[in-house]
C-alpha positions as CSV (number, residue, x, y, z in Angstrom):
1,M,-215.5,118.2,-2.3
2,A,-217.6,115.5,0.1
3,D,-220.9,116.1,1.4
4,P,-220.3,116.4,5.0
5,W,-224.2,115.8,5.5
6,K,-224.2,112.5,3.5
7,G,-225.6,109.4,5.5
8,V,-226.6,111.7,8.3
9,S,-230.6,111.8,9.5
10,K,-231.6,115.1,10.5
11,G,-232.2,114.1,14.0
12,A,-228.4,113.5,14.5
13,W,-227.1,116.8,13.4
14,H,-226.8,117.9,16.7
15,L,-224.7,114.8,17.6
16,L,-221.6,115.8,15.0
17,T,-218.9,117.2,16.0
18,P,-216.4,119.9,14.2
19,W,-214.0,116.8,13.5
20,H,-216.7,115.4,11.4
21,F,-216.6,118.2,8.9
22,L,-212.9,118.7,8.9
23,V,-212.5,114.9,7.6
24,T,-214.9,115.2,4.7
25,S,-214.3,118.4,3.8
26,T,-210.3,119.3,3.8
27,P,-208.7,118.4,0.4
28,S,-206.3,116.1,0.1
29,L,-202.6,117.0,1.1
30,E,-200.8,114.5,-1.1
31,L,-198.3,116.4,-3.1
32,E,-196.9,115.7,-6.2
33,S,-193.0,116.1,-5.2
34,D,-190.8,114.2,-3.2
35,M,-190.0,117.4,-0.8
36,H,-190.9,116.9,2.9
37,Y,-191.9,119.5,5.1
38,R,-190.9,120.8,8.6
39,L,-192.6,123.1,11.2
40,L,-190.7,126.1,11.6
41,G,-189.9,126.3,15.0
42,K,-192.6,126.9,17.8
43,S,-195.0,127.4,15.2
44,G,-197.8,125.8,13.2
45,L,-195.9,127.1,10.1
46,R,-195.1,124.3,7.8
47,V,-192.4,124.7,5.3
48,S,-190.0,122.9,2.8
49,E,-187.1,121.0,3.7
50,L,-185.0,123.6,1.7
51,A,-185.4,127.1,1.5
52,L,-184.9,129.2,-1.9
53,G,-182.5,132.3,-1.1
54,A,-183.3,135.0,-3.4
55,M,-180.5,136.9,-2.7
56,T,-179.0,136.2,-6.4
57,F,-182.7,137.9,-8.0
58,G,-181.7,140.8,-9.9
59,P,-178.4,142.1,-11.5
60,E,-177.5,145.3,-9.5
61,S,-175.5,143.4,-7.0
62,G,-173.3,142.4,-9.3
63,I,-173.5,138.6,-8.2
64,G,-177.4,138.2,-9.7
65,V,-179.0,137.3,-12.8
66,D,-181.7,138.7,-15.2
67,K,-185.5,138.1,-14.9
68,D,-185.6,135.3,-17.3
69,E,-183.1,133.5,-15.0
70,S,-184.4,134.0,-11.7
71,R,-187.9,133.0,-13.1
72,R,-186.5,129.8,-14.4
73,V,-185.2,129.4,-10.9
74,F,-187.7,129.8,-9.1
75,D,-190.5,128.1,-11.3
76,A,-188.2,124.9,-10.6
77,F,-187.9,125.6,-7.0
78,R,-191.7,125.4,-7.1
79,E,-192.0,122.7,-9.0
80,A,-189.7,120.7,-7.1
81,G,-192.3,121.1,-4.1
82,G,-190.4,123.8,-2.4
83,N,-192.9,126.5,-0.8
84,F,-190.4,128.4,1.6
85,I,-188.8,131.5,-0.2
86,D,-186.4,134.4,1.4
87,T,-185.6,137.5,0.3
88,A,-184.4,141.3,1.8
89,N,-185.1,144.8,1.0
90,V,-181.6,145.4,0.1
91,Y,-181.4,142.3,-1.8
92,S,-179.9,143.7,-5.7
93,A,-181.5,147.3,-4.1
94,G,-185.2,145.9,-4.2
95,T,-184.9,144.1,-7.4
96,S,-185.2,140.9,-5.7
97,E,-188.5,141.6,-4.0
98,T,-189.9,143.3,-7.3
99,Y,-189.1,140.1,-9.2
100,L,-191.1,137.9,-6.6
101,G,-193.8,140.1,-6.8
102,E,-194.4,139.2,-10.4
103,F,-193.3,135.6,-9.9
104,L,-196.0,135.0,-6.8
105,G,-199.1,135.5,-9.2
106,T,-202.3,133.5,-8.1
107,D,-199.6,131.2,-6.1
108,R,-198.9,133.7,-3.4
109,D,-201.3,131.9,-0.6
110,R,-199.1,128.7,-1.5
111,I,-196.2,130.2,-0.6
112,V,-194.3,131.0,2.8
113,L,-192.6,134.2,1.9
114,A,-189.9,136.0,4.2
115,T,-188.1,139.4,4.0
116,K,-185.8,141.6,5.7
117,Y,-185.2,144.6,6.9
118,T,-182.5,146.5,8.7
119,G,-180.0,147.3,5.9
120,A,-179.8,150.9,4.9
121,T,-182.1,151.8,2.0
122,R,-181.6,155.5,1.4
123,R,-178.4,157.3,1.1
124,R,-178.2,160.2,3.6
125,D,-180.5,159.2,6.1
126,V,-179.7,158.2,9.3
127,N,-183.0,156.6,10.0
128,A,-183.4,154.9,6.7
129,V,-181.3,151.6,8.3
130,G,-181.2,149.9,11.4
131,N,-184.2,148.2,13.8
132,S,-185.8,151.1,15.4
133,R,-189.8,151.3,14.8
134,K,-189.4,154.3,12.3
135,N,-187.3,152.2,9.6
136,M,-189.4,148.4,10.6
137,M,-192.5,150.5,9.3
138,E,-191.1,152.4,6.5
139,S,-189.1,148.9,5.0
140,V,-192.3,146.4,5.5
141,H,-194.7,149.2,3.8
142,A,-192.1,149.4,1.0
143,S,-191.7,145.8,0.7
144,L,-195.3,144.8,0.7
145,R,-195.6,147.5,-2.2
146,R,-192.4,145.6,-4.1
147,L,-194.1,142.0,-3.2
148,K,-197.6,142.8,-4.2
149,T,-199.0,141.4,-1.6
150,D,-200.7,142.5,1.4
151,Y,-198.9,140.3,4.3
152,I,-195.2,138.9,4.5
153,D,-195.2,135.4,6.2
154,L,-192.2,135.4,8.0
155,Y,-190.3,139.2,8.8
156,W,-186.5,138.9,9.6
157,V,-185.0,141.4,11.8
158,H,-181.7,141.1,9.2
159,A,-178.7,142.0,11.9
160,R,-178.6,143.0,15.2
161,D,-178.8,147.1,15.5
162,Y,-177.1,147.6,19.2
163,L,-178.1,151.4,19.1
164,T,-182.2,150.1,19.3
165,P,-183.5,148.9,22.4
166,I,-185.0,145.3,22.3
167,E,-187.6,146.4,23.5
168,E,-188.4,148.7,20.8
169,V,-188.0,146.1,18.0
170,M,-189.9,143.4,20.0
171,R,-192.8,145.7,20.6
172,G,-193.2,147.1,16.6
173,L,-192.4,143.4,15.1
174,D,-195.6,142.5,17.5
175,D,-197.8,145.5,16.2
176,L,-196.9,144.0,12.9
177,V,-198.2,140.6,13.7
178,R,-201.4,142.3,15.3
179,Q,-202.1,144.4,12.4
180,G,-201.7,141.1,10.3
181,K,-199.1,142.8,7.5
182,V,-196.9,140.0,9.4
183,L,-197.7,136.4,10.5
184,Y,-194.6,135.5,12.0
185,V,-191.0,136.9,13.0
186,G,-187.2,135.8,12.6
187,V,-184.0,137.0,13.5
188,S,-180.6,136.9,11.6
189,D,-177.0,137.3,12.4
190,T,-177.8,138.2,16.2
191,P,-176.0,137.1,19.4
192,A,-177.4,134.5,21.2
193,W,-177.8,136.2,24.5
194,V,-179.6,139.2,22.7
195,V,-182.5,136.6,20.7
196,S,-182.7,134.9,24.3
197,Q,-183.3,138.3,25.9
198,A,-185.7,139.1,22.9
199,N,-188.0,136.0,23.2
200,T,-187.9,135.9,26.9
201,L,-189.2,139.7,26.7
202,A,-191.5,138.2,24.5
203,E,-192.9,135.7,26.5
204,L,-193.3,137.8,29.4
205,R,-195.2,140.5,27.7
206,G,-197.4,138.2,25.3
207,W,-195.8,139.6,22.2
208,S,-194.8,137.4,19.4
209,P,-191.4,135.9,19.7
210,F,-188.9,135.0,17.0
211,I,-189.6,131.6,15.6
212,G,-186.7,131.2,12.9
213,L,-182.9,132.3,13.3
214,Q,-181.2,132.7,10.4
215,I,-177.1,132.1,10.7
216,R,-174.1,131.1,8.9
217,Y,-173.5,127.4,9.0
218,S,-171.2,125.1,7.2
219,L,-168.3,122.4,7.6
220,V,-166.2,125.0,7.7
221,D,-167.6,127.1,10.1
222,R,-169.2,125.8,13.1
223,T,-168.8,128.3,15.5
224,V,-172.3,128.9,16.0
225,E,-172.6,125.2,17.5
226,R,-171.0,127.1,20.4
227,E,-173.9,129.4,21.6
228,L,-176.3,129.8,19.0
229,L,-177.5,126.0,18.0
230,P,-178.0,125.2,21.7
231,M,-180.0,128.3,22.3
232,A,-182.2,127.8,18.9
233,R,-182.9,124.3,20.6
234,A,-183.8,125.3,24.2
235,F,-186.2,128.0,22.7
236,D,-187.6,125.8,19.8
237,I,-186.4,128.1,17.1
238,G,-186.3,127.0,13.4
239,V,-183.0,127.6,12.0
240,T,-182.1,128.6,8.3
241,P,-178.2,128.5,7.7
242,W,-176.8,130.2,4.9
243,G,-173.3,130.2,3.8
244,I,-173.6,126.7,3.6
245,L,-171.2,126.0,0.8
246,G,-168.4,128.1,3.1
247,G,-168.5,130.4,0.0
248,G,-167.7,127.7,-2.7
249,V,-164.5,125.8,-0.5
250,L,-167.2,123.1,-0.4
251,T,-168.1,122.3,-4.0
252,G,-164.4,121.2,-4.1
253,K,-163.2,123.2,-7.0
254,Y,-160.3,124.4,-4.8
255,N,-159.2,121.1,-4.3
256,K,-159.0,119.9,-7.9
257,D,-157.6,123.4,-9.2
258,A,-155.1,124.8,-7.0
259,E,-155.3,128.3,-9.1
260,A,-159.2,128.4,-9.1
261,E,-160.8,132.0,-8.5
262,G,-163.9,133.1,-6.7
263,R,-165.2,134.4,-4.0
264,A,-163.7,132.1,-1.5
265,R,-160.5,132.8,-3.1
266,M,-160.8,136.6,-2.6
267,R,-162.3,136.8,0.8
268,G,-158.8,134.6,2.1
269,Q,-161.3,131.4,3.2
270,V,-159.2,129.0,1.3
271,N,-156.5,127.5,3.8
272,E,-155.1,124.6,4.6
273,R,-157.9,123.8,7.2
274,A,-160.7,124.6,4.4
275,L,-158.8,122.4,1.6
276,A,-158.5,119.5,4.3
277,I,-162.5,119.5,5.0
278,G,-162.9,120.2,1.4
279,G,-160.7,116.7,0.9
280,E,-163.2,115.0,2.9
281,V,-166.3,115.9,1.6
282,L,-164.7,115.0,-1.7
283,R,-163.8,111.4,-0.5
284,V,-167.5,111.1,0.7
285,A,-169.2,112.4,-2.6
286,E,-167.3,109.7,-4.4
287,E,-168.2,107.0,-2.2
288,L,-171.7,107.7,-2.7
289,G,-171.7,108.3,-6.3
290,T,-172.4,112.2,-5.8
291,T,-171.3,115.6,-5.9
292,A,-169.3,117.3,-3.2
293,S,-171.8,120.1,-2.9
294,R,-175.0,117.8,-2.0
295,V,-172.4,115.9,0.6
296,A,-172.0,119.6,2.2
297,I,-176.0,120.4,2.2
298,A,-176.9,116.9,3.7
299,W,-173.9,117.3,6.2
300,V,-176.4,120.5,7.4
301,R,-179.4,119.4,7.2
302,Q,-178.4,116.3,9.4
303,G,-177.4,118.9,12.3
304,P,-178.0,119.3,15.7
305,A,-181.1,121.4,15.4
306,V,-184.3,121.7,13.2
307,I,-182.6,123.0,10.5
308,V,-183.7,124.2,6.7
309,P,-180.7,125.3,4.7
310,L,-180.7,128.6,2.4
311,V,-180.2,127.1,-1.0
312,G,-179.0,129.8,-3.3
313,A,-178.7,129.6,-7.2
314,R,-177.4,131.9,-10.0
315,T,-178.5,129.5,-12.4
316,L,-180.8,126.6,-12.6
317,A,-178.4,124.1,-13.1
318,Q,-176.9,125.3,-9.7
319,L,-180.3,125.0,-8.2
320,E,-180.8,121.2,-9.5
321,E,-177.5,120.5,-8.4
322,N,-178.6,121.5,-4.9
323,L,-181.7,119.9,-4.9
324,G,-180.0,116.4,-5.4
325,C,-179.3,116.7,-1.7
326,L,-182.7,115.8,-0.7
327,E,-181.3,112.1,-2.6
328,L,-178.9,111.8,0.2
329,T,-178.2,110.8,3.7
330,L,-175.1,110.2,5.3
331,S,-174.5,107.4,7.5
332,D,-173.3,107.8,10.7
333,E,-169.5,106.5,9.7
334,Q,-169.5,109.3,6.8
335,K,-171.2,112.1,9.3
336,A,-168.7,111.1,12.0
337,R,-165.7,111.8,9.7
338,L,-166.8,115.1,8.5
339,D,-167.7,116.0,12.2
340,A,-163.7,115.2,12.9
341,A,-162.2,116.7,9.9
342,S,-164.4,120.0,10.7
343,A,-164.3,119.8,14.1
344,I,-163.5,123.1,16.5
345,E,-162.8,123.8,19.8
346,P,-165.9,124.5,22.2
347,G,-164.2,127.2,24.2
348,F,-164.9,128.4,27.4
349,P,-166.9,127.5,29.7
350,H,-168.3,124.2,27.4
351,D,-164.8,122.7,27.4
352,M,-164.4,123.2,31.4
353,L,-168.2,121.8,31.7
354,S,-168.3,118.7,29.3
355,R,-165.1,117.2,31.3
356,Q,-167.2,118.2,34.6
357,S,-170.6,116.6,32.9
358,D,-169.0,113.3,31.8
359,E,-169.2,111.0,34.8
360,R,-172.8,112.2,35.6
361,R,-173.3,111.3,31.8
362,R,-172.4,108.0,33.0
363,L,-174.8,107.9,36.1
364,I,-177.9,109.7,35.4
365,D,-180.1,109.0,32.5
366,N,-180.8,112.8,31.1
367,H,-184.1,112.7,29.2
368,R,-183.3,116.2,28.0
369,S,-180.0,115.4,26.2
370,W,-181.4,116.4,23.1
371,M,-181.7,120.1,24.5
372,T,-178.9,120.0,26.8
373,P,-176.0,117.8,25.2
């Protein structure tokens, strides 16, 4: 560490500003990876440009992996410069949090750790599910124990609970922030009008607002562009989309093999539209000499908001495949082709308002167009 007093006479000490001590004593921020970082929403929190989803940590769900493979994925993400890790109290019946509690070790303070509550944690207990203050407090304490930490960086409401008043949710989350058990709060899988109501209420009452929004978003599912993404831009909420490969459709495997099995097939997501989008992704990938998965993730990263995609990986090979998207930038022409192949109807009132606004756009220079397209 540099000596802040070097070259300063005793008579000049009173002239020093706090900035003098900051620039002379702060360690270098240079990192050994190519990962870049983004501010998460309306906060000073710096997160890696990809987040690691830990839903597959633990075998209990039937789609996850054991501790050794989970550790390899975790270590590779950290070595790549990733610092944003996302889990939930219900992932693999709590095993995901337990694994992470063991993996964090002395790196805990270097990691932006996110977990969630809402899902049911006990059978035959009507209060062990939902977003009530009771379930919130019990869930956060249980998560802290499994994660072996005394604070959570980002605490998500996992999904909307229409039975719990939003005032109760936001006041409870603010209490956790004031207690130091949680630093920031976010919301997942919730209608735009509810999130808008929540953050407006938080601002009026001096409570902690949502700085993050977790939603399903991919080339095969762009419906969030109607309300949720514009809302996120307006409120300066960071977006961490899941399902970015469309359940596997965007890897190209269903285009290459008409009989291929997988989650998308089981869920009825393999249809004519999805295959057409997958085909365009494959053509762009071939042009770039890369894979369809990387193209699909790159498209999400270049989306209309502050977006930090959640990448999930059952194996080290899958993680390495996904990390390759960081080396990829789609050209305007390639992105336009993917946009056209996956386009959706904006729906009312957007279609009507868009037609009415065309003339105004030609006449008026709107400096707020980034927020009100």
